[in-house]
PLY file of the C-alpha trace (Angstrom):
ply
format ascii 1.0
element vertex 519
property float x
property float y
property float z
element edge 518
property int vertex1
property int vertex2
end_header
105.35 197.41 149.04
109.03 196.86 147.91
111.88 195.27 149.98
110.81 196.20 152.81
109.39 199.98 152.12
106.54 201.46 150.89
106.09 201.96 146.74
103.31 203.40 144.44
105.35 201.27 141.64
102.15 198.95 140.72
99.57 201.81 140.80
102.17 203.50 138.41
102.30 200.51 136.33
98.76 199.95 135.84
97.76 203.60 134.91
100.62 203.56 132.34
99.25 200.28 130.92
96.65 200.85 128.10
95.82 197.08 128.57
94.74 197.34 132.27
93.17 201.00 131.44
91.14 198.98 128.51
90.38 196.39 131.13
88.92 198.93 133.77
87.11 200.82 130.66
85.59 197.22 129.59
84.47 195.79 133.27
82.75 199.69 133.76
81.26 199.62 130.47
80.05 195.94 131.01
78.38 196.72 134.39
76.34 199.61 132.97
75.16 197.54 130.00
74.29 194.89 132.79
72.26 197.45 134.83
70.51 198.67 131.05
69.86 195.13 130.35
68.11 194.04 133.52
66.15 197.48 134.05
64.54 196.46 130.58
63.76 193.43 131.56
62.64 193.52 135.41
60.78 196.88 134.75
57.84 195.27 133.00
58.11 191.99 135.18
57.52 194.33 138.27
54.74 196.29 136.86
52.83 193.05 135.51
53.79 191.43 139.06
52.06 193.99 141.01
48.57 192.69 139.80
47.18 189.36 140.85
46.20 187.03 137.89
45.98 183.06 137.34
49.40 181.74 137.55
50.96 184.43 139.33
52.80 182.26 141.64
54.27 180.49 138.62
55.48 183.72 136.55
57.54 184.56 140.08
59.25 180.94 140.26
59.95 181.13 136.51
61.39 184.84 137.16
63.34 184.28 140.36
64.71 180.84 138.89
67.82 182.58 138.03
68.22 184.14 141.51
68.94 181.15 143.04
70.34 178.98 140.53
74.25 178.65 141.00
76.26 181.05 139.12
78.69 178.19 137.66
75.16 176.58 136.18
74.35 179.74 135.41
77.45 180.17 132.75
77.28 176.83 131.84
73.48 177.00 130.70
74.10 179.97 129.12
77.10 179.33 127.13
75.13 175.88 125.87
71.96 178.26 125.01
74.48 180.76 122.98
75.94 177.78 121.30
75.35 177.09 117.80
74.49 173.86 118.44
71.63 175.49 120.91
68.06 174.01 120.50
66.65 178.09 120.47
68.83 178.53 117.53
67.28 175.01 115.53
65.47 177.45 113.17
68.86 179.02 111.72
71.02 177.38 108.79
74.12 175.93 110.18
76.03 178.47 108.77
73.95 181.29 110.18
73.85 179.85 113.59
78.00 179.58 113.30
77.95 183.23 112.37
76.70 184.45 115.58
79.48 183.74 117.66
77.88 184.59 120.94
80.28 182.17 123.14
83.93 183.67 124.06
82.86 187.21 123.01
81.19 190.33 124.44
77.43 190.06 124.02
77.18 186.60 124.78
79.01 187.81 128.30
76.47 190.08 128.68
73.39 187.99 128.11
74.40 185.51 130.26
74.97 188.30 133.05
71.35 190.18 132.68
69.94 186.61 132.81
71.59 186.18 136.10
71.36 189.51 138.10
68.13 191.13 136.28
66.03 189.34 139.74
67.79 191.54 142.02
66.35 194.25 139.98
63.36 192.98 140.10
62.96 191.78 143.68
64.16 195.74 144.59
61.59 197.14 141.97
58.68 194.93 143.56
59.63 196.03 147.15
59.43 199.11 145.70
55.94 199.07 144.54
54.44 197.59 147.25
55.82 200.49 149.27
54.03 203.22 147.24
52.40 205.60 148.90
48.27 204.42 149.12
46.17 206.65 147.30
48.58 208.49 144.93
48.06 206.31 141.92
44.23 206.34 142.51
43.71 210.53 143.11
45.68 210.96 139.65
43.10 208.04 138.03
40.15 210.37 139.70
41.64 213.19 138.28
41.77 211.96 134.78
45.49 210.31 134.11
45.59 207.55 131.90
47.98 204.52 132.48
50.62 205.43 130.60
50.71 209.04 132.15
50.18 207.75 135.59
53.62 205.49 134.79
55.32 208.62 133.56
54.50 211.09 136.62
53.60 209.01 139.42
55.04 205.40 139.08
58.40 205.48 137.95
59.72 209.02 139.43
58.57 207.11 142.93
60.33 203.78 142.05
63.54 205.84 141.89
65.12 204.90 145.01
64.48 201.26 144.31
65.76 201.17 141.33
69.06 202.97 142.13
69.66 200.61 145.27
68.87 197.48 142.76
71.20 199.20 139.99
74.03 199.68 142.65
73.57 196.43 143.36
73.38 194.78 140.25
76.52 197.35 138.62
78.37 195.89 141.46
77.99 192.22 141.65
78.33 192.38 137.38
81.61 194.15 137.55
83.01 191.65 140.10
81.67 188.47 138.43
84.55 186.14 138.36
82.41 182.43 137.67
80.75 183.47 134.20
83.14 185.97 132.49
85.39 182.75 132.84
82.56 180.18 131.45
81.35 182.35 129.28
84.11 184.63 127.83
87.50 183.09 128.88
90.51 184.86 128.37
90.46 187.37 125.49
92.87 189.93 124.61
90.31 192.45 126.29
88.87 190.87 129.44
87.25 192.30 133.40
89.36 193.26 136.28
88.58 190.30 138.03
89.95 188.14 135.60
93.18 190.30 135.20
93.37 190.00 139.15
93.23 185.90 139.27
95.86 186.23 136.43
98.42 188.19 137.99
97.95 186.05 141.44
98.12 183.02 139.90
99.91 183.20 136.57
102.17 185.84 135.97
103.07 185.84 139.84
102.46 189.41 140.18
100.27 189.63 143.43
101.63 193.39 144.02
99.71 194.39 140.41
96.77 192.17 141.43
96.79 193.68 144.62
96.35 197.00 143.47
93.81 195.77 140.24
91.67 194.40 143.33
92.06 198.22 145.56
91.13 199.86 141.97
88.42 197.86 141.66
87.35 197.99 145.28
87.59 201.77 145.43
85.25 202.06 142.09
82.44 199.61 143.82
82.45 201.71 146.69
82.10 205.07 145.32
79.12 203.58 143.36
77.68 202.50 146.59
78.03 205.63 148.03
76.19 207.56 145.20
73.43 205.03 145.02
72.80 205.51 149.03
73.14 209.44 147.96
70.45 209.56 145.06
68.17 206.35 147.23
67.92 209.61 150.45
67.70 212.60 147.66
65.16 210.93 145.44
63.06 209.70 148.80
62.75 212.97 149.84
61.78 214.98 146.63
60.74 212.55 144.15
57.01 212.59 146.02
56.37 215.96 146.05
57.53 216.61 142.41
55.40 213.13 140.90
52.35 214.56 142.51
52.74 218.53 141.17
52.89 216.67 138.02
49.56 215.04 137.25
47.98 216.63 134.53
45.22 216.00 132.04
46.13 212.45 130.83
45.54 210.45 127.38
43.31 207.85 126.87
43.54 204.97 128.54
45.25 201.47 126.74
42.75 198.84 125.85
42.44 195.90 128.54
42.36 193.78 125.47
45.90 195.43 124.49
47.09 195.11 128.27
46.77 191.87 128.36
47.90 190.70 124.86
51.30 193.19 126.04
51.20 191.03 129.12
50.80 187.16 127.02
54.07 188.39 125.07
55.78 189.54 128.18
54.95 185.97 129.93
55.96 184.30 126.93
59.57 186.01 126.54
60.30 185.34 129.85
59.32 181.70 130.10
61.34 181.13 126.85
64.48 183.45 127.97
64.52 181.74 131.21
64.30 178.05 131.15
65.84 177.87 127.75
69.35 177.69 129.27
67.92 175.34 131.38
65.96 173.31 129.27
68.93 173.03 126.94
71.27 172.02 130.30
68.43 169.23 130.58
68.30 168.62 127.42
72.10 168.07 127.26
72.43 165.88 129.91
70.49 163.22 128.75
70.89 163.13 125.08
73.62 161.00 122.88
75.56 162.92 120.72
73.42 165.85 119.73
75.27 167.88 117.86
72.59 170.60 117.05
70.34 171.22 114.54
67.14 169.98 116.16
64.98 170.99 118.41
65.15 167.63 120.46
68.03 165.07 120.53
67.66 162.18 118.45
68.49 159.93 120.76
68.08 159.61 124.64
70.40 158.23 127.34
71.56 158.32 130.98
74.78 157.49 130.41
75.87 160.31 131.23
74.80 160.23 134.81
76.65 156.90 135.03
80.19 158.64 133.55
79.82 161.09 136.14
79.36 159.17 138.61
81.17 155.87 137.45
84.81 158.06 136.32
84.04 161.35 137.57
83.58 160.71 141.30
80.11 162.61 140.99
79.12 161.24 144.11
82.03 161.74 146.08
81.92 165.45 144.59
78.12 165.97 145.66
78.89 164.43 148.94
81.23 166.75 149.72
79.38 169.66 148.20
76.31 168.75 150.67
78.50 167.98 153.73
80.12 171.67 153.44
76.20 172.96 152.50
74.92 171.80 155.68
77.99 172.58 157.89
78.33 176.00 156.71
74.09 176.40 156.93
74.79 174.99 160.77
77.53 177.21 161.60
76.25 180.98 160.30
72.97 180.12 161.79
74.41 179.39 165.52
76.48 182.39 165.01
73.63 184.54 163.06
70.99 184.49 165.64
72.89 185.87 169.09
73.63 187.93 166.64
70.63 188.84 165.17
69.17 189.42 168.37
71.16 191.98 169.53
71.29 193.90 166.61
67.75 193.97 166.13
66.93 194.74 169.81
69.87 196.83 171.10
71.49 199.86 170.73
74.77 200.01 171.30
78.08 201.42 170.91
79.65 200.36 167.31
76.26 198.46 166.12
76.07 200.40 162.81
80.06 199.80 162.32
79.00 195.95 162.66
75.68 196.07 160.16
78.14 198.23 157.76
80.54 195.63 157.62
78.09 192.79 156.65
76.51 194.83 153.74
80.33 195.66 152.69
80.37 192.14 151.64
77.85 193.45 148.75
80.25 196.05 147.64
83.45 194.35 147.99
84.52 192.30 144.69
84.47 188.31 144.87
87.64 187.54 143.24
89.39 190.14 145.77
88.16 188.89 148.54
88.83 184.95 147.16
92.46 186.01 146.54
93.18 187.49 149.83
91.75 184.57 151.50
93.65 182.29 149.54
96.89 183.97 150.61
96.51 183.98 154.25
95.20 180.65 154.08
98.09 179.33 152.17
100.26 181.19 154.94
98.31 179.50 157.69
98.62 175.87 156.17
94.31 175.48 156.02
94.20 175.17 151.93
92.55 171.89 151.31
91.71 171.13 154.28
87.72 170.77 155.70
88.41 173.65 158.47
89.66 176.01 155.96
86.89 175.23 152.89
84.04 175.32 155.83
85.44 178.75 157.15
85.93 180.09 153.41
81.93 179.42 153.09
80.87 180.96 155.85
82.70 184.08 155.81
80.42 184.30 152.68
77.20 182.92 153.57
77.05 184.60 157.15
75.89 187.83 156.00
73.06 186.13 154.72
72.09 183.73 157.54
72.17 187.30 159.83
70.44 189.44 157.31
67.43 186.41 157.34
67.30 186.14 161.14
67.61 190.41 161.83
64.16 190.15 159.50
62.64 188.01 161.78
63.57 189.18 164.54
62.51 193.09 163.46
59.24 191.96 162.75
58.66 189.83 165.45
55.08 190.94 167.81
56.60 191.44 171.60
52.77 191.59 173.02
53.42 187.88 173.46
57.00 188.20 175.04
56.15 190.86 177.11
53.11 189.08 178.61
54.98 186.05 179.40
57.25 188.93 180.84
54.64 189.65 183.31
53.84 185.88 183.95
57.24 185.26 185.47
58.99 183.80 182.44
62.74 184.46 182.00
65.04 186.01 179.23
65.93 182.13 178.30
62.44 180.89 178.51
60.77 183.90 176.74
63.17 182.99 174.02
63.01 179.15 173.88
59.17 179.17 173.32
58.39 182.68 171.93
60.87 184.71 169.92
62.57 181.58 168.79
59.81 179.59 167.57
58.34 183.00 165.84
61.68 183.92 164.07
62.14 180.32 162.97
60.24 180.70 159.38
63.28 183.66 158.88
66.03 182.05 160.32
65.29 178.98 157.90
65.11 181.39 154.85
68.38 182.48 156.05
69.70 179.05 156.51
68.45 177.80 153.17
70.37 180.75 151.60
73.68 179.80 153.30
73.26 176.65 152.08
72.66 177.30 148.92
75.55 179.50 148.37
78.19 176.72 149.71
76.31 174.82 147.24
77.13 177.39 144.53
80.79 178.43 145.74
83.35 178.20 143.24
85.55 181.24 143.11
87.25 180.86 146.71
86.99 177.14 146.56
88.55 176.88 143.07
91.24 179.24 144.33
91.88 177.00 148.26
90.67 173.30 147.30
93.16 170.59 145.84
92.66 166.78 145.45
91.49 166.46 148.87
88.03 168.37 148.81
86.27 168.99 145.60
83.22 170.05 145.79
80.31 169.82 142.58
81.16 173.15 140.96
84.80 171.90 140.91
84.03 168.97 139.48
81.81 170.55 136.68
84.26 173.13 135.77
86.88 170.13 135.49
84.61 167.81 133.22
83.56 171.32 131.14
87.58 171.86 130.33
87.90 167.80 129.45
85.45 168.81 126.62
83.25 166.40 127.88
79.76 168.40 127.62
77.14 166.11 128.63
78.37 164.90 131.38
79.25 168.55 132.82
74.92 169.08 131.59
74.67 166.18 133.91
76.65 167.66 137.36
75.30 170.79 136.42
71.62 169.23 136.44
72.03 167.54 140.18
73.49 171.36 141.28
71.05 172.36 140.45
67.98 170.46 142.07
68.75 171.77 145.59
68.06 175.65 144.29
64.99 174.22 142.38
63.67 172.97 145.76
64.37 175.78 147.62
62.31 178.57 145.02
59.50 175.85 145.02
59.17 175.96 148.39
59.71 180.13 149.00
57.48 180.87 146.30
54.87 178.67 146.80
54.38 178.84 150.32
56.00 182.19 151.67
55.83 184.43 148.45
58.39 186.23 147.30
58.85 189.06 149.67
60.53 186.10 151.93
63.27 186.78 149.44
62.95 190.24 148.63
63.79 190.87 152.76
66.92 188.48 152.35
68.44 190.03 149.51
0 1
1 2
2 3
3 4
4 5
5 6
6 7
7 8
8 9
9 10
10 11
11 12
12 13
13 14
14 15
15 16
16 17
17 18
18 19
19 20
20 21
21 22
22 23
23 24
24 25
25 26
26 27
27 28
28 29
29 30
30 31
31 32
32 33
33 34
34 35
35 36
36 37
37 38
38 39
39 40
40 41
41 42
42 43
43 44
44 45
45 46
46 47
47 48
48 49
49 50
50 51
51 52
52 53
53 54
54 55
55 56
56 57
57 58
58 59
59 60
60 61
61 62
62 63
63 64
64 65
65 66
66 67
67 68
68 69
69 70
70 71
71 72
72 73
73 74
74 75
75 76
76 77
77 78
78 79
79 80
80 81
81 82
82 83
83 84
84 85
85 86
86 87
87 88
88 89
89 90
90 91
91 92
92 93
93 94
94 95
95 96
96 97
97 98
98 99
99 100
100 101
101 102
102 103
103 104
104 105
105 106
106 107
107 108
108 109
109 110
110 111
111 112
112 113
113 114
114 115
115 116
116 117
117 118
118 119
119 120
120 121
121 122
122 123
123 124
124 125
125 126
126 127
127 128
128 129
129 130
130 131
131 132
132 133
133 134
134 135
135 136
136 137
137 138
138 139
139 140
140 141
141 142
142 143
143 144
144 145
145 146
146 147
147 148
148 149
149 150
150 151
151 152
152 153
153 154
154 155
155 156
156 157
157 158
158 159
159 160
160 161
161 162
162 163
163 164
164 165
165 166
166 167
167 168
168 169
169 170
170 171
171 172
172 173
173 174
174 175
175 176
176 177
177 178
178 179
179 180
180 181
181 182
182 183
183 184
184 185
185 186
186 187
187 188
188 189
189 190
190 191
191 192
192 193
193 194
194 195
195 196
196 197
197 198
198 199
199 200
200 201
201 202
202 203
203 204
204 205
205 206
206 207
207 208
208 209
209 210
210 211
211 212
212 213
213 214
214 215
215 216
216 217
217 218
218 219
219 220
220 221
221 222
222 223
223 224
224 225
225 226
226 227
227 228
228 229
229 230
230 231
231 232
232 233
233 234
234 235
235 236
236 237
237 238
238 239
239 240
240 241
241 242
242 243
243 244
244 245
245 246
246 247
247 248
248 249
249 250
250 251
251 252
252 253
253 254
254 255
255 256
256 257
257 258
258 259
259 260
260 261
261 262
262 263
263 264
264 265
265 266
266 267
267 268
268 269
269 270
270 271
271 272
272 273
273 274
274 275
275 276
276 277
277 278
278 279
279 280
280 281
281 282
282 283
283 284
284 285
285 286
286 287
287 288
288 289
289 290
290 291
291 292
292 293
293 294
294 295
295 296
296 297
297 298
298 299
299 300
300 301
301 302
302 303
303 304
304 305
305 306
306 307
307 308
308 309
309 310
310 311
311 312
312 313
313 314
314 315
315 316
316 317
317 318
318 319
319 320
320 321
321 322
322 323
323 324
324 325
325 326
326 327
327 328
328 329
329 330
330 331
331 332
332 333
333 334
334 335
335 336
336 337
337 338
338 339
339 340
340 341
341 342
342 343
343 344
344 345
345 346
346 347
347 348
348 349
349 350
350 351
351 352
352 353
353 354
354 355
355 356
356 357
357 358
358 359
359 360
360 361
361 362
362 363
363 364
364 365
365 366
366 367
367 368
368 369
369 370
370 371
371 372
372 373
373 374
374 375
375 376
376 377
377 378
378 379
379 380
380 381
381 382
382 383
383 384
384 385
385 386
386 387
387 388
388 389
389 390
390 391
391 392
392 393
393 394
394 395
395 396
396 397
397 398
398 399
399 400
400 401
401 402
402 403
403 404
404 405
405 406
406 407
407 408
408 409
409 410
410 411
411 412
412 413
413 414
414 415
415 416
416 417
417 418
418 419
419 420
420 421
421 422
422 423
423 424
424 425
425 426
426 427
427 428
428 429
429 430
430 431
431 432
432 433
433 434
434 435
435 436
436 437
437 438
438 439
439 440
440 441
441 442
442 443
443 444
444 445
445 446
446 447
447 448
448 449
449 450
450 451
451 452
452 453
453 454
454 455
455 456
456 457
457 458
458 459
459 460
460 461
461 462
462 463
463 464
464 465
465 466
466 467
467 468
468 469
469 470
470 471
471 472
472 473
473 474
474 475
475 476
476 477
477 478
478 479
479 480
480 481
481 482
482 483
483 484
484 485
485 486
486 487
487 488
488 489
489 490
490 491
491 492
492 493
493 494
494 495
495 496
496 497
497 498
498 499
499 500
500 501
501 502
502 503
503 504
504 505
505 506
506 507
507 508
508 509
509 510
510 511
511 512
512 513
513 514
514 515
515 516
516 517
517 518
């Protein structure tokens, strides 16, 4: 809009600019590459984890670790693991390590995106495996179909809807990623659209161009989500009959010893690939002038934690992060409980629109929401205020808390509630004594996800916060820009602890199903 009127000049500028067109193509290619990489990693894991074996919960724990790892920690951990001084590359000569150049290059960014997002694909595929029609695979086995034939003609076709749902979510999140791109990839000649939006808004001061870029990215992500939904509906109707009709004589079954060997290789690769960056992060936080070339530091020290607390106000930043996280979890849970109960129990006009509004968060680029929120908060005077930061965190966390509560209320057995009604218990008493206690685990899971979202939140806070309120992710980014690698690693370890505790609780006592339902 120009001088009080409307204009398409910003869109014309983007279309005529070779740089912007290249950045859009690079963003889409990066998203597609992330989907392919996540599929390659998650599919064999999902097939392995559908079986019971000793230590299965530990494999789930490691596999889902990137899911709960804050974005800024994931970015920094992978950056350390890919750097020439990484303990994972100690076996290479120094000249070869310097020649890999994964940091500040697109291969490193792609690896970081796959590391962070493959658990979403794993959860989608695992949920789809749980919903496979019972008896279909057994019938194929009885007809003589071997493991490979059953996988190719039955399991993979029936997994298509789950894969499409996971692929759409991974693609949207990868294309709209800002934090990981900023830290791992940095400012490059060819970059992603979210980085363009940020620089056009705050560096070149061209908000109209930034808005046009955001609308273009939003249209692409919405079209991808719509295409995924269409494919899920189509494949859900057609794949069952198609796959059942293709079962034929099967080749010889894979030997069990070979299958066990493959499973061991897969688990070993998982542990190295997932734990390598985390271990590298922890080692850097307690190392004393570790420049790489050896798998372990020559000397250990905790002085970086002391430096963090004494000179970088790490304790204050941690306290502010905890304050906002607890407040966000409390506020979103208070809003989510009545809203989720109404969505789960009642039919009313506009119910579908409300659900679509909350689901639209997954299709909306984070940087677009962040820039829009920052613009409004600057106008309303809410930047660098407790209310502004809390509202920004709560808007992003509310769909997580709502999804957990809706799932909890939908799965309740209403027999006890009906018995209490017959005994004369009123609505409030039934809700307080029967419904709420039974739904408490799901509500608590949603509240925990809201807490972790707030602890992790970087993009919006980075744009609206200032001197007064500096959370631990912002402090980590500031220390990293100063070049204090070990001190930044210490801050990352502190930020990582709540996520690890949450994952331990969920996987050990509730299983990954709860995470699948709240996703």
